[in-house]
DRENGU-534681 format. One record per residue (C-alpha): residue in one letter; x, y, z; residue number from 1. Coordinates in steps of 0.1 Angstrom, whole numbers, padded with zeros to 4 digits. Layout:
DRENGU-534681
- r/x/y/z/k
- A/X/Y/Z/NUM
...
end
This chain:
DRENGU-534681
- r/x/y/z/k
- M/0819/-2294/-0534/1
- S/0792/-2271/-0521/2
- R/0789/-2265/-0484/3
- T/0758/-2276/-0464/4
- D/0740/-2251/-0442/5
- E/0755/-2269/-0412/6
- D/0790/-2267/-0426/7
- I/0786/-2229/-0432/8
- V/0773/-2224/-0396/9
- R/0802/-2244/-0382/10
- E/0829/-2226/-0404/11
- T/0814/-2192/-0396/12
- G/0817/-2199/-0359/13
- R/0853/-2211/-0363/14
- Q/0863/-2180/-0383/15
- M/0846/-2156/-0359/16
- E/0864/-2171/-0329/17
- L/0898/-2169/-0346/18
- L/0893/-2135/-0363/19
- C/0878/-2117/-0332/20
- R/0904/-2130/-0308/21
- G/0928/-2103/-0296/22
- T/0908/-2074/-0311/23
- L/0898/-2043/-0291/24
- E/0865/-2037/-0310/25
- V/0846/-2051/-0340/26
- V/0820/-2028/-0355/27
- T/0799/-2049/-0356/28
- K/0804/-2086/-0349/29
- E/0769/-2093/-0362/30
- E/0778/-2078/-0395/31
- L/0810/-2097/-0397/32
- S/0793/-2129/-0390/33
- A/0767/-2122/-0418/34
- K/0795/-2113/-0442/35
- I/0814/-2145/-0435/36
- R/0782/-2166/-0439/37
- R/0775/-2150/-0473/38
- S/0811/-2154/-0484/39
- L/0810/-2191/-0476/40
- A/0776/-2196/-0493/41
- E/0786/-2178/-0524/42
- G/0822/-2190/-0525/43
- K/0834/-2153/-0527/44
- P/0862/-2142/-0504/45
- L/0858/-2110/-0484/46
- K/0879/-2080/-0493/47
- V/0899/-2071/-0462/48
- K/0917/-2038/-0462/49
- L/0947/-2023/-0443/50
- G/0957/-1987/-0451/51
- V/0993/-1977/-0443/52
- D/1006/-1941/-0444/53
- P/1042/-1943/-0457/54
- S/1055/-1915/-0436/55
- A/1084/-1936/-0423/56
- P/1104/-1961/-0443/57
- D/1104/-1991/-0420/58
- L/1079/-2014/-0403/59
- H/1082/-2024/-0367/60
- L/1066/-2049/-0344/61
- G/1037/-2025/-0337/62
- H/1027/-2029/-0374/63
- V/1030/-2067/-0370/64
- V/1000/-2067/-0346/65
- V/0976/-2057/-0373/66
- M/0994/-2076/-0401/67
- R/0992/-2109/-0381/68
- K/0954/-2105/-0380/69
- L/0955/-2099/-0418/70
- R/0974/-2132/-0421/71
- E/0946/-2149/-0402/72
- F/0921/-2136/-0427/73
- Q/0943/-2150/-0455/74
- E/0943/-2183/-0438/75
- C/0905/-2182/-0437/76
- G/0905/-2178/-0475/77
- H/0898/-2141/-0477/78
- E/0916/-2115/-0499/79
- I/0939/-2089/-0484/80
- Y/0943/-2055/-0498/81
- F/0974/-2038/-0485/82
- V/0967/-2002/-0493/83
- I/0998/-1981/-0494/84
- G/0988/-1945/-0490/85
- D/1012/-1929/-0515/86
- F/0985/-1902/-0522/87
- T/0972/-1897/-0486/88
- G/1009/-1898/-0474/89
- M/1014/-1864/-0491/90
- I/0985/-1851/-0469/91
- G/0998/-1866/-0437/92
- D/0976/-1884/-0411/93
- P/0968/-1860/-0383/94
- S/0961/-1888/-0358/95
- G/0976/-1880/-0324/96
- R/0992/-1848/-0338/97
- S/0993/-1816/-0318/98
- E/1003/-1796/-0348/99
- T/1000/-1798/-0386/100
- R/1021/-1826/-0400/101
- P/1047/-1817/-0426/102
- Q/1038/-1829/-0460/103
- L/1062/-1854/-0477/104
- S/1073/-1850/-0513/105
- R/1061/-1875/-0539/106
- E/1097/-1889/-0541/107
- Q/1099/-1895/-0503/108
- V/1065/-1912/-0503/109
- Q/1073/-1934/-0532/110
- A/1106/-1945/-0517/111
- N/1090/-1952/-0483/112
- A/1061/-1970/-0500/113
- E/1084/-1994/-0518/114
- T/1101/-2003/-0485/115
- Y/1067/-2009/-0468/116
- R/1057/-2032/-0497/117
- R/1089/-2052/-0495/118
- Q/1088/-2056/-0457/119
- A/1051/-2065/-0456/120
- S/1060/-2097/-0474/121
- L/1079/-2108/-0443/122
- I/1045/-2112/-0425/123
- L/1018/-2116/-0452/124
- D/1016/-2143/-0478/125
- P/1026/-2123/-0509/126
- E/1007/-2146/-0532/127
- K/0975/-2139/-0514/128
- T/0981/-2101/-0509/129
- H/0969/-2074/-0533/130
- T/0993/-2045/-0528/131
- V/0977/-2013/-0542/132
- F/0985/-1976/-0541/133
- N/0957/-1952/-0534/134
- S/0970/-1928/-0560/135
- Q/0955/-1952/-0585/136
- W/0920/-1938/-0578/137
- L/0925/-1906/-0557/138
- S/0948/-1889/-0582/139
- K/0920/-1893/-0608/140
- L/0893/-1874/-0588/141
- D/0887/-1840/-0603/142
- F/0879/-1810/-0582/143
- Y/0841/-1815/-0585/144
- Q/0844/-1850/-0573/145
- V/0865/-1839/-0543/146
- I/0839/-1813/-0534/147
- H/0812/-1839/-0538/148
- L/0831/-1862/-0514/149
- A/0836/-1834/-0489/150
- S/0798/-1827/-0489/151
- K/0792/-1862/-0474/152
- F/0807/-1852/-0440/153
- T/0802/-1822/-0417/154
- V/0827/-1800/-0400/155
- A/0809/-1807/-0366/156
- R/0815/-1844/-0371/157
- M/0851/-1838/-0381/158
- L/0857/-1818/-0349/159
- E/0845/-1848/-0328/160
- R/0879/-1863/-0336/161
- D/0899/-1862/-0304/162
- D/0931/-1847/-0317/163
- F/0912/-1820/-0336/164
- Q/0892/-1812/-0305/165
- K/0924/-1807/-0285/166
- R/0941/-1786/-0311/167
- Y/0910/-1764/-0316/168
- A/0906/-1758/-0279/169
- Q/0943/-1749/-0275/170
- G/0942/-1725/-0304/171
- H/0966/-1746/-0326/172
- P/0960/-1743/-0363/173
- I/0942/-1770/-0382/174
- A/0946/-1769/-0420/175
- I/0917/-1777/-0443/176
- H/0938/-1804/-0461/177
- E/0939/-1823/-0428/178
- F/0901/-1827/-0429/179
- L/0905/-1843/-0463/180
- Y/0928/-1870/-0450/181
- S/0900/-1890/-0433/182
- L/0877/-1885/-0463/183
- A/0904/-1896/-0488/184
- Q/0911/-1927/-0467/185
- A/0874/-1934/-0465/186
- Y/0872/-1932/-0503/187
- D/0898/-1960/-0505/188
- S/0871/-1982/-0490/189
- V/0846/-1971/-0516/190
- A/0871/-1976/-0545/191
- L/0879/-2011/-0533/192
- G/0844/-2020/-0521/193
- A/0860/-2032/-0488/194
- D/0841/-2056/-0466/195
- V/0864/-2053/-0436/196
- E/0890/-2027/-0426/197
- L/0916/-2032/-0399/198
- G/0936/-2006/-0380/199
- G/0951/-1997/-0346/200
- S/0929/-1981/-0320/201
- D/0943/-1947/-0330/202
- Q/0926/-1952/-0364/203
- T/0891/-1956/-0350/204
- F/0878/-1923/-0363/205
- N/0892/-1929/-0398/206
- L/0876/-1964/-0399/207
- L/0843/-1950/-0388/208
- V/0844/-1924/-0415/209
- G/0850/-1952/-0440/210
- R/0817/-1969/-0429/211
- H/0798/-1936/-0433/212
- I/0812/-1927/-0467/213
- Q/0805/-1962/-0481/214
- R/0768/-1957/-0471/215
- E/0768/-1923/-0487/216
- Y/0780/-1939/-0520/217
- G/0754/-1967/-0518/218
- Q/0777/-1995/-0506/219
- E/0772/-2019/-0478/220
- P/0794/-2005/-0449/221
- Q/0826/-2022/-0440/222
- V/0831/-2040/-0407/223
- N/0857/-2021/-0386/224
- M/0882/-2041/-0366/225
- T/0906/-2023/-0343/226
- M/0937/-2039/-0327/227
- P/0955/-2028/-0295/228
- L/0985/-2006/-0298/229
- L/1017/-2023/-0289/230
- V/1036/-2006/-0261/231
- G/1072/-2000/-0270/232
- L/1105/-2009/-0252/233
- D/1102/-1980/-0228/234
- G/1071/-1996/-0212/235
- R/1050/-1964/-0215/236
- N/1044/-1952/-0250/237
- K/1031/-1970/-0281/238
- M/1059/-1984/-0303/239
- S/1072/-1956/-0325/240
- K/1104/-1950/-0345/241
- S/1103/-1913/-0335/242
- L/1104/-1923/-0298/243
- G/1132/-1948/-0304/244
- N/1113/-1975/-0285/245
- Y/1108/-1998/-0314/246
- V/1119/-2032/-0327/247
- G/1122/-2030/-0365/248
- V/1113/-2060/-0386/249
- T/1146/-2057/-0405/250
- D/1167/-2052/-0374/251
- S/1196/-2078/-0374/252
- P/1189/-2110/-0354/253
- G/1212/-2100/-0327/254
- E/1198/-2065/-0324/255
- M/1162/-2077/-0324/256
- F/1170/-2103/-0298/257
- G/1187/-2078/-0275/258
- K/1159/-2053/-0278/259
- I/1133/-2079/-0268/260
- M/1154/-2088/-0238/261
- S/1153/-2052/-0227/262
- L/1115/-2053/-0226/263
- P/1099/-2047/-0192/264
- D/1086/-2080/-0177/265
- S/1051/-2066/-0175/266
- L/1048/-2064/-0213/267
- M/1058/-2100/-0220/268
- K/1022/-2111/-0222/269
- D/1013/-2085/-0248/270
- Y/1041/-2095/-0270/271
- F/1033/-2132/-0268/272
- V/0996/-2125/-0276/273
- L/0998/-2095/-0300/274
- V/1031/-2102/-0319/275
- L/1032/-2140/-0318/276
- G/0994/-2146/-0317/277
- D/0995/-2170/-0288/278
- D/0963/-2180/-0270/279
- P/0958/-2155/-0241/280
- S/0947/-2182/-0217/281
- A/0980/-2202/-0224/282
- V/1000/-2171/-0218/283
- D/0982/-2163/-0186/284
- A/0993/-2197/-0173/285
- I/1029/-2188/-0181/286
- M/1025/-2156/-0162/287
- R/1010/-2173/-0132/288
- D/1040/-2197/-0132/289
- I/1063/-2167/-0131/290
- A/1043/-2151/-0102/291
- A/1044/-2184/-0083/292
- G/1082/-2188/-0087/293
- K/1078/-2219/-0109/294
- S/1094/-2201/-0140/295
- H/1121/-2175/-0141/296
- P/1112/-2143/-0161/297
- M/1146/-2144/-0178/298
- D/1139/-2178/-0192/299
- V/1105/-2169/-0204/300
- K/1118/-2137/-0221/301
- L/1146/-2157/-0238/302
- T/1118/-2179/-0253/303
- L/1099/-2148/-0264/304
- A/1129/-2132/-0280/305
- R/1140/-2165/-0297/306
- R/1105/-2170/-0312/307
- I/1102/-2134/-0325/308
- V/1136/-2135/-0341/309
- A/1127/-2170/-0356/310
- M/1095/-2154/-0371/311
- F/1117/-2132/-0394/312
- Y/1150/-2151/-0397/313
- G/1144/-2188/-0389/314
- S/1153/-2210/-0359/315
- S/1190/-2212/-0368/316
- Q/1196/-2174/-0367/317
- A/1174/-2171/-0336/318
- S/1195/-2197/-0318/319
- W/1227/-2178/-0328/320
- A/1212/-2146/-0315/321
- E/1204/-2162/-0282/322
- R/1239/-2176/-0278/323
- E/1254/-2142/-0286/324
- F/1232/-2124/-0262/325
- L/1241/-2148/-0234/326
- R/1278/-2145/-0242/327
- V/1278/-2107/-0242/328
- F/1254/-2100/-0214/329
- R/1262/-2128/-0190/330
- E/1299/-2131/-0197/331
- K/1303/-2093/-0202/332
- E/1323/-2097/-0234/333
- L/1324/-2075/-0264/334
- P/1304/-2085/-0295/335
- S/1321/-2111/-0316/336
- E/1320/-2088/-0347/337
- I/1334/-2053/-0342/338
- S/1335/-2033/-0374/339
- V/1363/-2009/-0384/340
- V/1350/-1975/-0395/341
- T/1367/-1945/-0410/342
- P/1349/-1913/-0401/343
- R/1356/-1896/-0434/344
- E/1346/-1861/-0423/345
- L/1371/-1861/-0394/346
- K/1409/-1860/-0391/347
- P/1430/-1878/-0364/348
- G/1431/-1858/-0332/349
- E/1401/-1836/-0342/350
- S/1376/-1828/-0314/351
- V/1340/-1837/-0320/352
- G/1308/-1841/-0300/353
- V/1301/-1877/-0290/354
- A/1266/-1876/-0304/355
- R/1278/-1865/-0338/356
- L/1306/-1890/-0337/357
- L/1280/-1918/-0332/358
- V/1263/-1906/-0364/359
- L/1295/-1904/-0384/360
- L/1304/-1940/-0373/361
- G/1270/-1952/-0384/362
- L/1261/-1964/-0349/363
- V/1229/-1942/-0346/364
- P/1206/-1926/-0372/365
- S/1207/-1891/-0357/366
- S/1224/-1869/-0332/367
- S/1192/-1868/-0311/368
- E/1191/-1905/-0309/369
- G/1228/-1904/-0298/370
- R/1221/-1878/-0271/371
- R/1192/-1900/-0258/372
- L/1215/-1930/-0255/373
- I/1242/-1910/-0239/374
- A/1217/-1897/-0213/375
- Q/1208/-1933/-0205/376
- G/1244/-1942/-0199/377
- G/1244/-1964/-0230/378
- V/1275/-1951/-0248/379
- R/1311/-1960/-0239/380
- I/1344/-1950/-0254/381
- D/1374/-1973/-0247/382
- G/1354/-1989/-0220/383
- E/1345/-1956/-0202/384
- T/1309/-1945/-0200/385
- V/1303/-1911/-0216/386
- A/1290/-1889/-0188/387
- S/1272/-1860/-0206/388
- E/1253/-1854/-0238/389
- S/1275/-1824/-0245/390
- D/1308/-1843/-0241/391
- F/1335/-1839/-0268/392
- V/1362/-1864/-0276/393
- S/1394/-1863/-0296/394
- V/1392/-1890/-0322/395
- R/1422/-1913/-0325/396
- E/1433/-1945/-0343/397
- G/1419/-1976/-0327/398
- M/1393/-1959/-0305/399
- L/1366/-1984/-0294/400
- V/1331/-1969/-0295/401
- Q/1302/-1989/-0281/402
- V/1265/-1982/-0281/403
- G/1248/-2005/-0256/404
- K/1261/-2041/-0257/405
- R/1251/-2049/-0292/406
- K/1269/-2023/-0313/407
- A/1306/-2015/-0314/408
- C/1332/-2003/-0338/409
- R/1369/-1992/-0339/410
- V/1380/-1960/-0355/411
- S/1406/-1963/-0382/412
- F/1421/-1936/-0404/413
- N/1439/-1961/-0426/414
- R/1422/-1956/-0460/415
- S/1444/-1979/-0480/416
end
């Protein structure tokens, strides 16, 4: 059934209110409104793009902020193009970098890209998501076409980019291939004919280049929509795996719940609004109740953690994680499940640095992460807190090693 002009105006208004909620900037709202009206009149969904550089293998809640907005576009009937930058990933996004980023091998990029694609389905409706790899078109450009693309943008404009400005002023090297990253990502929008592109606020420059390059190739420019960056568990920096302040979308229910409970109270509103998509005015009312003493911050945070875990694992697992958290943290008990691990590179009685031991036991991904946790007083051996990052310990049968309150294992050399 065809829509009347009145229906189109009403539905355009509804979509604009939903889709612009929680954004930092929309360039421009007038263009987005016009695109939605045309989409409704012609019965043709908008092409909405998110580009991801697969430089790390796992998604975290910081990625969820943008993907939730993509899900809202899906619910409005538009097509989502989840662009995995397997080609641009080999260049490396220079955003926020103080030095040239190491280039990944094709094998590394492909492995990370597959993980991204699988994990994205936890948030996006896979039946309404087009997952594409930008090597499909970028790898086919010959050198003439690359030069032609490069001619569409000036060095002066490229040096307006904040991170390039800082590096240039400080005398840090900038490789030419880094200039090509923004142009290659912009060409993704040309190849797809994107109507809208989403990204975090740190991607503003790249998104604007996309609008410019689309005009240069005779296309109607995309609308750019930027979302706030989610501050991580440390309460200071944006969520990042490299900083260790993240909540991974594939963290276990108990680990995810515990991490959320460690969140500073001041960030609860952002997580309700940006991760769960709650109405900001409703969350403001909750925060006012806390300030007035009508609600306890712990109770509100328990609700936040339970809802975030339920988003990925369902209500049953979320309830289990809550019970386990309360049991461990309020009753000061050990986790109910303590694994038994054999450090195969060590012998009984051998002396080893505690940070390395944590890696060998599978409790942390790296020695640097182990040292960070030790410095924070978060590592205990047989109930005693490890005092120094440089401490060594003699490994022995039955040794109990704990990282925080959620991870623990016993050492065993019984290989039978």
